[in-house]
N, CA and C of each residue as an Amber inpcrd file, in Angstrom:
protein
   609
  -4.3330000 -14.8540000 -38.6270000  -5.4370000 -13.9680000 -38.5400000
  -6.7480000 -14.7450000 -38.1800000  -7.4130000 -14.1860000 -37.3740000
  -8.7010000 -14.8970000 -37.0670000  -9.8700000 -14.5420000 -38.0640000
 -10.7710000 -15.5950000 -38.2710000 -11.5820000 -15.6950000 -39.3860000
 -12.2370000 -14.2940000 -39.3780000 -12.5810000 -13.7280000 -38.3640000
 -13.6350000 -12.4290000 -38.3860000 -12.6680000 -11.2000000 -38.8290000
 -11.5750000 -11.2350000 -38.7760000 -10.6560000 -10.2020000 -39.1800000
 -10.3390000 -10.3990000 -40.6190000 -10.0380000 -11.4460000 -41.0150000
 -10.1760000 -11.9500000 -42.5680000 -11.2990000 -11.4410000 -43.1650000
 -12.2700000 -11.9810000 -42.8410000 -13.7150000 -11.5340000 -43.4950000
 -13.8260000  -9.9510000 -43.4920000 -13.3600000  -9.1910000 -42.4960000
 -13.4960000  -7.8530000 -42.4440000 -12.6510000  -7.2130000 -43.3750000
 -11.6080000  -7.8570000 -43.4310000 -10.5110000  -7.3230000 -44.7290000
 -11.1310000  -7.6180000 -46.1770000 -11.8490000  -8.7200000 -46.2850000
 -12.5100000  -8.8900000 -47.6250000 -13.6210000  -8.1470000 -47.8300000
 -14.2180000  -7.5840000 -46.8170000 -15.2390000  -6.6370000 -47.0420000
 -14.9410000  -5.0580000 -47.1400000 -13.6760000  -4.8230000 -46.6090000
 -13.2010000  -3.5350000 -47.0650000 -12.8090000  -3.4330000 -48.3630000
 -11.9020000  -4.6800000 -48.5970000 -11.5320000  -4.7850000 -49.9830000
 -12.4590000  -4.3710000 -50.9450000 -13.8790000  -4.9900000 -50.9510000
 -14.8740000  -4.9640000 -51.7550000 -15.4700000  -3.6150000 -51.7130000
 -15.2230000  -3.0450000 -50.4510000 -15.8020000  -1.4680000 -50.5440000
 -14.9040000  -0.4820000 -51.1400000 -13.6420000  -1.1120000 -51.5840000
 -12.8800000   0.1100000 -52.3410000 -11.5020000   0.4960000 -51.5840000
 -11.3000000  -0.2850000 -50.2170000 -10.0690000   0.1790000 -49.6400000
  -8.9960000  -0.6300000 -50.2610000  -8.1950000   0.3990000 -50.6370000
  -6.8080000  -0.1700000 -51.4820000  -5.9840000  -0.7800000 -50.4730000
  -5.7070000  -0.1950000 -49.2620000  -4.8620000  -0.4460000 -48.3940000
  -5.1330000  -1.9330000 -47.9580000  -6.5900000  -2.1770000 -47.6990000
  -7.0360000  -3.6180000 -47.3840000  -6.8000000  -4.5930000 -48.4060000
  -6.8570000  -4.0040000 -49.6510000  -6.6860000  -5.0140000 -50.6930000
  -5.2770000  -5.5770000 -50.8150000  -4.5050000  -4.3150000 -50.5860000
  -2.9300000  -4.9330000 -50.6720000  -2.4390000  -5.9470000 -49.6860000
  -3.1200000  -5.5290000 -48.6030000  -2.8470000  -6.5150000 -47.1680000
  -3.2840000  -7.8050000 -47.6200000  -4.5140000  -7.9560000 -48.1030000
  -5.1630000  -9.1730000 -48.3210000  -4.5680000  -9.9900000 -49.5100000
  -3.8870000  -9.2380000 -50.4330000  -3.4440000  -9.8320000 -51.6500000
  -1.9050000 -10.4390000 -50.9760000  -1.2580000  -9.5960000 -50.1590000
   0.1150000  -9.8340000 -49.6920000  -0.1860000 -11.0040000 -48.7970000
  -1.0660000 -11.0430000 -48.0500000  -1.2210000 -12.2900000 -47.0490000
  -1.4250000 -13.5870000 -47.6860000  -1.7270000 -13.4770000 -48.9300000
  -1.9400000 -14.7360000 -49.6250000  -0.7300000 -15.2390000 -50.6780000
   0.2420000 -14.3100000 -50.7810000   1.2590000 -14.4860000 -51.8640000
   1.8360000 -15.7480000 -51.4100000   2.4430000 -15.9350000 -50.2810000
   3.1460000 -17.3660000 -49.8870000   2.1190000 -18.3500000 -50.1020000
   0.9510000 -18.4660000 -49.7780000   0.0320000 -19.5190000 -50.1170000
   0.0420000 -19.7860000 -51.7290000  -0.1540000 -18.7720000 -52.2730000
  -0.4290000 -19.0580000 -53.9010000   0.9120000 -19.6710000 -54.4240000
   1.9900000 -19.0750000 -53.9180000   3.2920000 -19.3720000 -54.3300000
   3.6170000 -20.9240000 -54.1720000   3.2130000 -21.4910000 -52.9690000
   3.3250000 -22.8200000 -52.4960000   2.5700000 -23.6290000 -53.5030000
   1.4050000 -23.3570000 -53.9060000   0.6090000 -24.2060000 -54.5050000
   0.9660000 -24.0220000 -55.9480000   1.4690000 -22.9410000 -56.4380000
   1.9120000 -22.9580000 -57.8240000   3.1820000 -23.6880000 -58.1030000
   4.1280000 -23.6570000 -57.0850000   5.0990000 -24.5330000 -57.2980000
   4.7810000 -25.9360000 -57.1830000   3.9050000 -26.2900000 -56.6800000
   3.4340000 -27.7220000 -56.4430000   2.9230000 -28.1770000 -57.7790000
   2.2480000 -27.2020000 -58.5380000   1.6480000 -27.5230000 -59.6770000
   2.4130000 -27.8040000 -60.8890000   3.7370000 -26.9660000 -60.9190000
   4.4060000 -26.8840000 -62.0140000   5.3150000 -27.9670000 -62.1870000
   5.0330000 -28.7150000 -63.2440000   5.9080000 -29.9530000 -63.6430000
   7.3430000 -29.5450000 -63.9100000   8.0520000 -30.6660000 -63.9160000
   9.6370000 -30.4390000 -64.2400000   9.8840000 -29.7230000 -65.5210000
   9.0300000 -30.3140000 -66.6980000   9.1180000 -29.6550000 -67.9570000
   8.8040000 -28.2560000 -68.1350000   7.6420000 -27.9350000 -67.1690000
   7.2200000 -26.4780000 -67.1530000   8.4170000 -25.6120000 -66.4080000
   9.1580000 -26.0030000 -65.4100000  10.2040000 -25.3660000 -64.8830000
  11.1760000 -24.7120000 -65.7810000  11.4340000 -25.3960000 -66.9080000
  12.4180000 -24.8440000 -68.1040000  11.8190000 -23.7920000 -68.5910000
  10.3400000 -23.6000000 -68.6070000   9.7090000 -22.6250000 -69.3800000
   9.3210000 -21.3780000 -68.6670000   8.9850000 -21.3500000 -67.4260000
   8.5860000 -20.2030000 -66.6170000   8.7730000 -20.6930000 -65.3980000
   8.9900000 -19.7800000 -64.4220000   9.0570000 -19.7490000 -62.9350000
   7.6440000 -19.6400000 -62.3430000   7.6580000 -20.2920000 -60.6530000
   6.4080000 -20.2670000 -60.3870000   6.2150000 -18.5990000 -59.8880000
   7.0090000 -17.7580000 -59.7700000   6.7100000 -16.5560000 -59.4880000
   6.0300000 -15.9620000 -60.6150000   6.2040000 -16.3690000 -61.9200000
   5.5260000 -15.6570000 -62.8840000   3.9290000 -16.0110000 -62.7570000
   3.5150000 -17.4640000 -62.2710000   2.1320000 -17.6150000 -62.0030000
   1.4810000 -16.7910000 -60.7740000   2.3800000 -16.6540000 -59.9340000
   1.8130000 -15.9180000 -58.6480000   1.5950000 -14.7030000 -59.1320000
   2.4620000 -13.7950000 -59.7910000   2.2730000 -12.4530000 -60.1480000
   1.0630000 -12.2720000 -61.1180000   0.9710000 -13.3150000 -61.9120000
  -0.2440000 -13.0580000 -62.7780000  -1.5310000 -13.4250000 -62.1820000
  -1.4330000 -14.4570000 -61.1510000  -2.6780000 -14.6670000 -60.3720000
  -3.2480000 -13.4580000 -59.5060000  -2.1050000 -12.9420000 -59.0110000
  -2.5730000 -11.6530000 -57.9360000  -2.8730000 -10.5840000 -58.7140000
  -2.3310000 -10.3120000 -60.1400000  -2.7630000  -9.0660000 -60.7690000
  -4.2980000  -9.5790000 -61.3690000  -4.4650000 -10.8900000 -61.7210000
  -5.9660000 -11.0940000 -62.0740000  -7.0080000 -11.1330000 -61.0830000
  -6.4040000 -11.5100000 -59.7120000  -7.2890000 -11.0640000 -58.5020000
  -7.6220000  -9.7900000 -58.4100000  -6.6730000  -8.7840000 -58.4930000
  -6.7290000  -7.3370000 -58.3930000  -7.7710000  -6.9490000 -59.5680000
  -7.6500000  -7.2840000 -60.4760000  -8.5130000  -6.6410000 -61.7420000
  -9.9490000  -7.4370000 -61.5480000 -10.1120000  -8.5080000 -61.1330000
 -11.3020000  -9.1190000 -61.2540000 -12.1630000  -9.0780000 -59.8910000
 -11.7960000  -8.3830000 -58.9380000 -12.2850000  -8.1660000 -57.5330000
 -13.6740000  -8.2610000 -57.7190000 -14.3870000  -7.4110000 -58.6960000
 -15.7390000  -7.0870000 -58.8020000 -16.3990000  -8.6710000 -59.1670000
 -15.8380000  -9.5380000 -59.4210000 -16.4970000 -10.7030000 -59.7200000
 -16.3110000 -11.7240000 -58.7540000 -15.8580000 -11.4800000 -57.5270000
 -15.4870000 -12.4290000 -56.4180000 -17.0280000 -12.1870000 -55.5040000
 -17.7880000 -13.0090000 -55.3260000 -18.6820000 -12.9740000 -54.6290000
 -19.1000000 -13.4840000 -53.2570000 -17.8570000 -14.0900000 -52.9240000
 -17.7610000 -14.8960000 -51.5140000 -17.6600000 -13.7360000 -50.5690000
 -17.6970000 -14.4700000 -49.0510000 -17.3520000 -13.5700000 -47.7900000
 -16.4760000 -14.0780000 -47.0360000 -15.9320000 -15.3830000 -47.2740000
 -15.2570000 -16.0320000 -46.1210000 -13.7090000 -16.2360000 -46.6280000
 -13.0250000 -16.7360000 -45.7070000 -11.6400000 -16.9910000 -46.1310000
 -11.5970000 -18.0860000 -47.0060000 -12.1800000 -19.1530000 -46.7200000
 -12.1940000 -20.4330000 -47.8530000 -12.7380000 -19.9670000 -48.9410000
 -13.8790000 -19.2580000 -48.9600000 -14.2560000 -18.9560000 -50.3690000
 -13.1360000 -17.8060000 -51.2270000 -12.6090000 -17.0300000 -50.3230000
 -11.5510000 -16.2640000 -51.0010000 -10.2900000 -17.1350000 -51.5900000
  -9.7890000 -18.1380000 -50.8940000  -8.7430000 -18.9420000 -51.1360000
  -9.2790000 -19.9990000 -52.2930000 -10.4550000 -20.3350000 -52.3120000
 -10.8350000 -21.1590000 -53.3400000 -10.8750000 -20.4830000 -54.6070000
 -11.3990000 -19.0940000 -54.7230000 -11.3280000 -18.0890000 -55.7530000
  -9.9620000 -18.0270000 -56.2400000  -8.9260000 -17.7710000 -55.5210000
  -7.5630000 -17.5150000 -55.8960000  -7.0570000 -18.8000000 -56.6090000
  -7.4650000 -19.9510000 -55.9200000  -6.7980000 -21.3320000 -56.5150000
  -7.5300000 -21.5740000 -57.9180000  -8.8540000 -21.1550000 -58.1820000
  -9.3800000 -21.2160000 -59.3950000  -8.7660000 -20.3340000 -60.3730000
  -8.1460000 -19.0330000 -60.0510000  -7.3190000 -18.1740000 -61.0290000
  -6.1210000 -18.7430000 -61.3790000  -5.5270000 -19.3210000 -60.1130000
  -4.1460000 -20.0600000 -60.5520000  -4.2200000 -21.0810000 -61.2260000
  -5.2270000 -22.0000000 -60.9890000  -5.4160000 -23.4090000 -62.0670000
  -5.4940000 -22.9090000 -63.3470000  -6.3950000 -21.8100000 -63.6420000
  -6.4240000 -21.4390000 -65.1220000  -5.4290000 -20.9580000 -65.8420000
  -4.5690000 -20.2490000 -64.8510000  -3.2640000 -19.6950000 -65.3530000
  -2.3130000 -20.6890000 -65.6390000  -2.1150000 -21.6350000 -64.8770000
  -1.1710000 -22.8280000 -65.0520000  -1.5480000 -23.4030000 -66.1660000
  -2.8410000 -23.7420000 -66.3810000  -3.4070000 -24.4660000 -67.6600000
  -3.0300000 -23.5340000 -68.7930000  -3.2430000 -22.3530000 -68.8750000
  -3.0870000 -21.2730000 -69.7950000  -1.2720000 -21.4250000 -70.1420000
  -0.7540000 -21.3100000 -69.1720000   0.8660000 -21.2000000 -69.3700000
   1.2560000 -22.5350000 -70.0660000   0.7700000 -23.6560000 -69.4590000
   1.3000000 -24.9630000 -70.1170000   0.9000000 -25.1350000 -71.6130000
  -0.1630000 -24.6020000 -72.0890000  -0.6600000 -24.6690000 -73.3740000
   0.1710000 -23.5810000 -74.1680000   0.3890000 -22.6540000 -73.5930000
   1.1410000 -21.6360000 -74.3410000   2.6430000 -22.1040000 -74.7580000
   3.2900000 -22.8820000 -73.7470000   4.6590000 -23.5150000 -73.8780000
   4.6080000 -24.6400000 -74.6170000   3.6640000 -25.4810000 -74.4810000
   3.7450000 -26.8780000 -75.0420000   2.4820000 -27.3580000 -75.8960000
   1.6860000 -26.3930000 -76.1420000   0.4810000 -26.7530000 -76.9430000
  -0.5810000 -27.2970000 -76.1010000  -0.2900000 -28.0470000 -75.1080000
  -1.3920000 -28.7820000 -74.2830000  -0.6660000 -29.1710000 -73.1110000
  -1.3230000 -29.1730000 -71.8340000  -0.8750000 -29.6440000 -70.6750000
  -0.5570000 -31.0250000 -70.7040000   0.5080000 -31.5590000 -69.8640000
   0.8590000 -32.8760000 -69.8040000  -0.0860000 -33.4640000 -68.6930000
  -0.7020000 -32.6660000 -67.9560000  -1.1510000 -33.2240000 -66.7960000
  -2.7210000 -32.3160000 -66.5270000  -3.5870000 -33.0180000 -65.8700000
  -4.8080000 -31.9930000 -65.4870000  -4.4770000 -31.0930000 -64.3590000
  -4.0490000 -30.0240000 -64.8210000  -3.7620000 -28.7590000 -63.7790000
  -4.9310000 -28.1350000 -63.2110000  -6.3670000 -28.7390000 -63.6420000
  -7.3750000 -28.2960000 -63.0420000  -7.5100000 -28.6850000 -61.6210000
  -6.8530000 -29.9210000 -61.3870000  -6.9460000 -30.6050000 -60.0490000
  -6.3360000 -29.7020000 -59.0580000  -7.0570000 -29.2900000 -58.0280000
  -6.7580000 -28.2070000 -57.0310000  -5.7600000 -28.8890000 -55.9240000
  -4.5230000 -28.1670000 -55.7620000  -3.5190000 -28.4740000 -54.8730000
  -3.8730000 -27.9570000 -53.5320000  -5.0870000 -27.9640000 -52.9420000
  -5.0090000 -27.4350000 -51.8120000  -4.4950000 -28.0720000 -50.7260000
  -3.8700000 -27.2660000 -49.8370000  -3.3250000 -27.9490000 -48.8300000
  -3.8710000 -28.8540000 -47.9090000  -5.1120000 -28.4500000 -47.5620000
  -5.9430000 -29.5110000 -46.7350000  -6.2660000 -30.7830000 -47.3680000
  -5.8760000 -31.0840000 -48.6550000  -6.2940000 -32.1130000 -49.4590000
  -5.0900000 -32.9810000 -49.6600000  -3.9890000 -32.3090000 -49.4290000
  -2.7520000 -32.9370000 -49.8290000  -2.4370000 -34.2730000 -49.0390000
  -2.1100000 -35.3030000 -49.7480000  -1.5260000 -36.4700000 -49.2430000
  -2.2150000 -37.3820000 -48.2020000  -3.5670000 -37.0650000 -48.3950000
  -4.5640000 -37.9180000 -47.6860000  -4.6310000 -39.3490000 -47.8710000
  -4.2940000 -39.8740000 -49.2690000  -4.6890000 -41.3010000 -49.4710000
  -3.3040000 -42.2000000 -49.3170000  -3.4640000 -43.4780000 -49.0500000
  -2.4700000 -44.2930000 -48.6480000  -1.6180000 -44.5470000 -49.9690000
  -0.2840000 -44.6440000 -49.9940000   0.3880000 -45.0020000 -51.1330000
   0.3760000 -46.5200000 -51.1180000   0.4740000 -46.8130000 -52.6160000
   0.3790000 -48.4030000 -52.9490000   1.7590000 -48.9950000 -52.7280000
   1.6820000 -50.2990000 -53.0550000   3.1730000 -50.9870000 -53.0440000
   3.7380000 -51.2350000 -51.6010000   2.8870000 -51.0680000 -50.6500000
   3.3340000 -51.3170000 -49.2810000   3.9440000 -50.0590000 -48.6040000
   3.9440000 -48.9470000 -49.2180000   4.8030000 -47.6410000 -48.8960000
   3.6710000 -46.8200000 -47.9770000   4.3760000 -46.4140000 -46.8380000
   3.5960000 -45.8060000 -45.7460000   2.7810000 -44.4930000 -46.1770000
   1.8680000 -44.1160000 -45.3820000   1.4340000 -42.7940000 -45.4890000
   2.3740000 -41.7800000 -45.0530000   2.0570000 -40.5850000 -45.6490000
   3.0960000 -39.4830000 -45.2730000   2.8020000 -38.9460000 -43.8040000
   1.5270000 -39.0820000 -43.3110000   1.0280000 -38.5780000 -42.0150000
   1.9470000 -39.4700000 -41.0030000   2.2130000 -38.5410000 -39.8710000
   2.7330000 -39.2310000 -38.7560000   1.8190000 -39.8520000 -37.9270000
   2.0280000 -40.7690000 -37.1820000   0.9520000 -41.7960000 -36.4610000
   0.7230000 -40.7910000 -35.2720000   1.2980000 -39.7820000 -34.7480000
   0.8310000 -39.1930000 -33.4290000  -0.3670000 -38.3350000 -33.9180000
  -1.1340000 -38.2870000 -32.9820000  -2.4320000 -37.5640000 -33.0550000
  -2.5280000 -36.3200000 -32.6660000  -1.2770000 -35.7440000 -32.3220000
  -1.1110000 -34.3430000 -31.8530000  -1.1050000 -33.4820000 -32.9460000
  -0.8390000 -32.2760000 -32.8920000  -0.9470000 -31.0520000 -33.7650000
   0.4000000 -30.9990000 -34.6440000   0.7150000 -32.2340000 -35.1680000
   1.9370000 -32.2100000 -35.9670000   1.7920000 -31.4420000 -37.3290000
   2.7940000 -31.0480000 -37.8200000   2.7670000 -30.2160000 -39.0790000
   2.0510000 -30.9390000 -40.1790000   2.2480000 -32.3320000 -40.1970000
   1.4100000 -32.9010000 -41.2490000  -0.1770000 -32.6970000 -41.0620000
  -0.4350000 -32.8500000 -39.7920000  -2.0110000 -32.7870000 -39.7300000
  -2.2690000 -31.3790000 -39.8770000  -1.4140000 -30.4870000 -39.4150000
  -1.9020000 -28.9920000 -39.7530000  -1.8620000 -28.5960000 -41.2070000
  -1.0610000 -29.3280000 -41.9010000  -1.1550000 -29.1060000 -43.4940000
  -2.5880000 -29.4730000 -44.0990000  -3.3410000 -30.4740000 -43.3300000
  -4.6570000 -30.7300000 -43.9720000  -5.8560000 -29.9100000 -43.2570000
  -5.1970000 -28.9190000 -42.5240000  -6.3690000 -27.7930000 -41.9790000
  -6.4270000 -26.7610000 -42.7500000  -7.7640000 -26.6820000 -43.4620000
  -7.8400000 -25.4400000 -44.3830000  -7.8800000 -24.2740000 -43.5290000
  -8.2660000 -24.2460000 -42.2860000  -8.3010000 -23.0380000 -41.4800000
  -6.8150000 -22.3470000 -41.1250000  -5.9110000 -23.1540000 -41.3010000
  -4.6370000 -22.6970000 -41.2410000  -3.6490000 -22.7730000 -42.4110000
  -4.1720000 -23.0270000 -43.6050000  -3.4720000 -22.9250000 -44.7380000
  -2.5160000 -21.5510000 -45.0350000  -3.0570000 -20.4730000 -44.8410000
  -2.0870000 -19.1890000 -45.0830000  -0.8970000 -19.4050000 -44.1070000
  -1.2420000 -19.6310000 -42.8350000  -0.1300000 -19.6770000 -41.6540000
   0.7070000 -20.6490000 -42.0190000   0.3790000 -21.7150000 -42.5020000
   1.2330000 -22.9500000 -42.7190000   2.1700000 -22.4280000 -44.1080000
   1.4540000 -21.9970000 -45.0230000   2.2260000 -21.4910000 -46.2980000
   3.0930000 -20.5030000 -46.0360000   3.0360000 -19.5570000 -44.9650000
   3.8640000 -18.5960000 -44.4330000   4.9440000 -19.2540000 -43.8400000
   4.8120000 -20.0970000 -43.1430000   5.8560000 -20.7440000 -42.2620000
   6.7650000 -21.5460000 -43.1390000   6.1390000 -22.3400000 -44.3470000
   6.9120000 -23.1400000 -45.1110000   7.9770000 -22.0660000 -45.9220000
   7.4910000 -20.8120000 -46.2450000   8.2140000 -19.9880000 -47.0950000
   9.4820000 -19.5520000 -46.3120000   9.5050000 -19.7310000 -44.9520000
  10.4700000 -19.1400000 -44.1480000  11.6760000 -20.5780000 -43.8380000
  11.2550000 -21.6240000 -44.3100000  12.3500000 -22.7180000 -44.3500000
  13.3000000 -22.6190000 -45.4070000  14.4730000 -23.2640000 -45.4270000
  15.4980000 -23.4610000 -46.0680000  14.7930000 -23.8730000 -47.5230000
  15.6540000 -23.6160000 -48.7380000  14.9330000 -24.0670000 -50.0270000
  14.7730000 -25.6730000 -49.9680000  15.7950000 -26.4650000 -49.3070000
  15.6390000 -27.8850000 -49.8120000  14.4660000 -28.5730000 -48.6570000
  14.3480000 -27.6110000 -47.4370000  13.2100000 -28.2490000 -46.6810000
  11.7640000 -27.8550000 -47.1670000  11.7480000 -26.6930000 -47.9730000
  10.5600000 -26.2780000 -48.9680000  10.2620000 -27.2620000 -50.0000000
  11.5670000 -27.6210000 -50.6490000  11.3720000 -28.5900000 -51.7600000
  10.7710000 -30.0460000 -51.3640000  11.3270000 -30.5780000 -50.2980000
  11.0530000 -32.0170000 -49.8560000   9.4430000 -31.8260000 -49.3160000
   9.0380000 -30.9030000 -48.7640000   7.6340000 -30.5920000 -48.1930000
   6.6690000 -30.4910000 -49.4830000   6.9600000 -29.8210000 -50.2070000
   6.2990000 -29.6010000 -51.5980000   5.9950000 -30.9950000 -52.0850000
   7.3250000 -31.6970000 -52.3400000   7.0640000 -32.7840000 -53.2050000
   6.4870000 -34.0200000 -52.6830000   6.8890000 -34.2640000 -51.1180000
   6.0900000 -35.3250000 -50.3370000   4.7110000 -34.9010000 -50.0030000
   4.3280000 -33.8490000 -49.4460000   3.0900000 -33.4870000 -48.8430000
   2.0970000 -32.9010000 -49.9440000   2.4990000 -32.1910000 -50.9960000
   1.6040000 -31.6310000 -51.7250000   1.6610000 -32.2810000 -53.0050000
   2.7360000 -32.7710000 -53.6980000   2.6770000 -33.6670000 -54.9380000
   2.3650000 -35.1290000 -54.6120000   2.5670000 -35.5010000 -53.3290000
   2.2160000 -36.8320000 -52.7390000   3.0120000 -37.8840000 -53.4690000
   4.5190000 -37.4750000 -53.8670000   5.2840000 -38.5880000 -54.3170000
   5.8480000 -39.2290000 -53.2340000   6.3020000 -40.4580000 -53.6910000
   6.8480000 -41.5660000 -52.6690000   8.3420000 -40.9890000 -52.4960000
   9.0170000 -41.6270000 -51.5070000  10.1570000 -41.2460000 -51.0670000
  11.2070000 -41.6150000 -52.3160000  11.1030000 -42.6230000 -52.9090000
  11.8460000 -42.8580000 -54.0860000  11.8540000 -41.8650000 -55.0460000
  10.6940000 -41.3060000 -55.4520000  10.4100000 -40.4110000 -56.3130000
  10.9460000 -39.0540000 -55.9720000  10.8700000 -38.8410000 -54.7380000
  11.2640000 -37.5630000 -54.1200000  12.7820000 -37.6220000 -54.0970000
  13.5150000 -38.5830000 -53.9320000  14.8170000 -38.9010000 -53.9960000
  15.5710000 -38.7310000 -55.5010000  14.6810000 -39.1890000 -56.2610000
  15.1190000 -38.9380000 -57.6500000  15.1260000 -37.4980000 -58.1790000
  13.9930000 -36.8150000 -57.8900000  13.9270000 -35.2550000 -58.1120000
  14.8350000 -34.5880000 -57.0950000  15.3410000 -34.8620000 -56.0220000
  16.3810000 -34.0900000 -55.4930000  17.8370000 -34.7020000 -55.4690000
  18.0670000 -35.7200000 -56.2220000  19.1360000 -36.4070000 -56.4920000
  19.8530000 -36.6950000 -55.3080000  18.8810000 -37.4560000 -54.4180000
  19.5680000 -37.8320000 -53.1450000  18.9490000 -39.3540000 -52.9350000
  19.5520000 -39.8330000 -51.8160000  19.0620000 -41.3020000 -51.4600000
  17.9000000 -41.2050000 -50.7590000  16.7930000 -42.3890000 -50.8440000
  15.6290000 -42.4200000 -50.0940000  15.7890000 -42.0930000 -48.7070000
  16.7390000 -42.6250000 -48.1010000  17.0290000 -42.6550000 -46.7790000
  17.4380000 -41.1430000 -46.3520000  18.1270000 -40.4680000 -47.1180000
  18.6250000 -39.0860000 -46.7470000  17.3610000 -38.0300000 -47.0430000
  16.5290000 -38.3430000 -48.0470000  15.4090000 -37.6730000 -48.3810000
  14.4320000 -37.9010000 -46.9650000  13.9860000 -39.2410000 -46.3330000
  13.3810000 -39.3120000 -45.2130000  13.7650000 -38.4450000 -44.2120000
  15.1500000 -38.3700000 -43.9480000  15.8480000 -37.7210000 -42.7690000
  15.4000000 -36.1000000 -43.1150000  15.5260000 -35.8780000 -44.2560000
  15.5600000 -34.3910000 -44.4950000  14.1370000 -33.7860000 -44.4150000
  13.0560000 -34.8260000 -44.8600000  11.8520000 -34.5750000 -44.4810000
  11.2600000 -34.4780000 -43.0400000  11.7970000 -35.1260000 -42.2640000
  11.6540000 -35.2320000 -40.9440000  12.0370000 -33.8390000 -40.1510000
  13.3840000 -33.7690000 -40.7470000  14.1130000 -32.3670000 -40.2380000
  13.1460000 -31.0390000 -40.5380000  12.6340000 -31.1240000 -41.7810000
  11.8040000 -30.1720000 -42.3120000  10.6420000 -29.9980000 -41.5370000
  10.0820000 -30.9380000 -41.3400000   8.5820000 -30.9510000 -40.5730000
   8.8690000 -30.5550000 -38.9910000   9.9010000 -31.0080000 -38.3880000
  10.3000000 -30.4670000 -37.2300000  10.5210000 -28.9480000 -36.9990000
  11.1850000 -28.5470000 -38.1070000  11.4410000 -27.0980000 -38.1040000
  10.1640000 -26.2190000 -38.4240000   9.3670000 -26.8770000 -39.4600000
   8.1390000 -26.0920000 -39.8660000   7.1540000 -26.2570000 -38.1570000
   7.2050000 -27.3990000 -37.4780000   6.6410000 -27.2350000 -36.2850000
   7.1240000 -26.1490000 -35.2710000   8.2130000 -25.9750000 -35.2810000
   9.0180000 -24.8770000 -34.3000000   8.1880000 -23.5000000 -34.9200000
   8.3970000 -23.1280000 -36.2260000   7.9320000 -22.0310000 -36.6020000
   6.4540000 -21.7940000 -36.5960000   5.5970000 -22.8600000 -36.6520000
   4.3220000 -22.9020000 -36.3630000   3.8530000 -22.3600000 -34.9140000
   4.6650000 -23.0070000 -33.8960000   4.5110000 -22.7900000 -32.3990000
   4.7680000 -21.4130000 -32.1570000   5.3800000 -20.6160000 -33.0350000
   5.8250000 -19.2600000 -32.7920000   4.6440000 -18.4070000 -33.1650000
   3.6390000 -18.9800000 -33.9980000   2.6070000 -17.8940000 -34.2730000
   1.4980000 -18.0500000 -33.3540000
């Protein structure tokens, strides 16, 4: 959706248009879901599901619309991330007394995986300067589109992109999480990015 149309949707929502509000929240569901999955640590997954966080976040966004003072897509997504981060911390404290990590840290798609890994490991970004999925993942203007495309990938493709690109884990760590060899994970990751590229080209 062009920026102007998204901002018009925000304004209509602020004016009390329930149809616009439903459309706005639904367009952000895949985006919030992807970030929620990236924020939930392994120990949290045994206590609650990312869908619980998504539902709670969208519900609070609906109830608290009057508190949103922004006008742009970036401001809207930032506001939603703030609600999500608060809920993640709240859920973590509820189930374990205190969070094991700083969940206030935003898992914004445009910031994911920008630093170089240590111990001689490569950056996850592909060397090509073209509009690869890795570079598109860093573009805030396309966050919602990327999240929607990722949600259409097979579960194992979603998982490897989430662990590698959003949580910024090394291939060794991703392999341990997915119970595969590092080589198999790298191949899976490349196939996932290729399929993501194809989906984004259809948009």
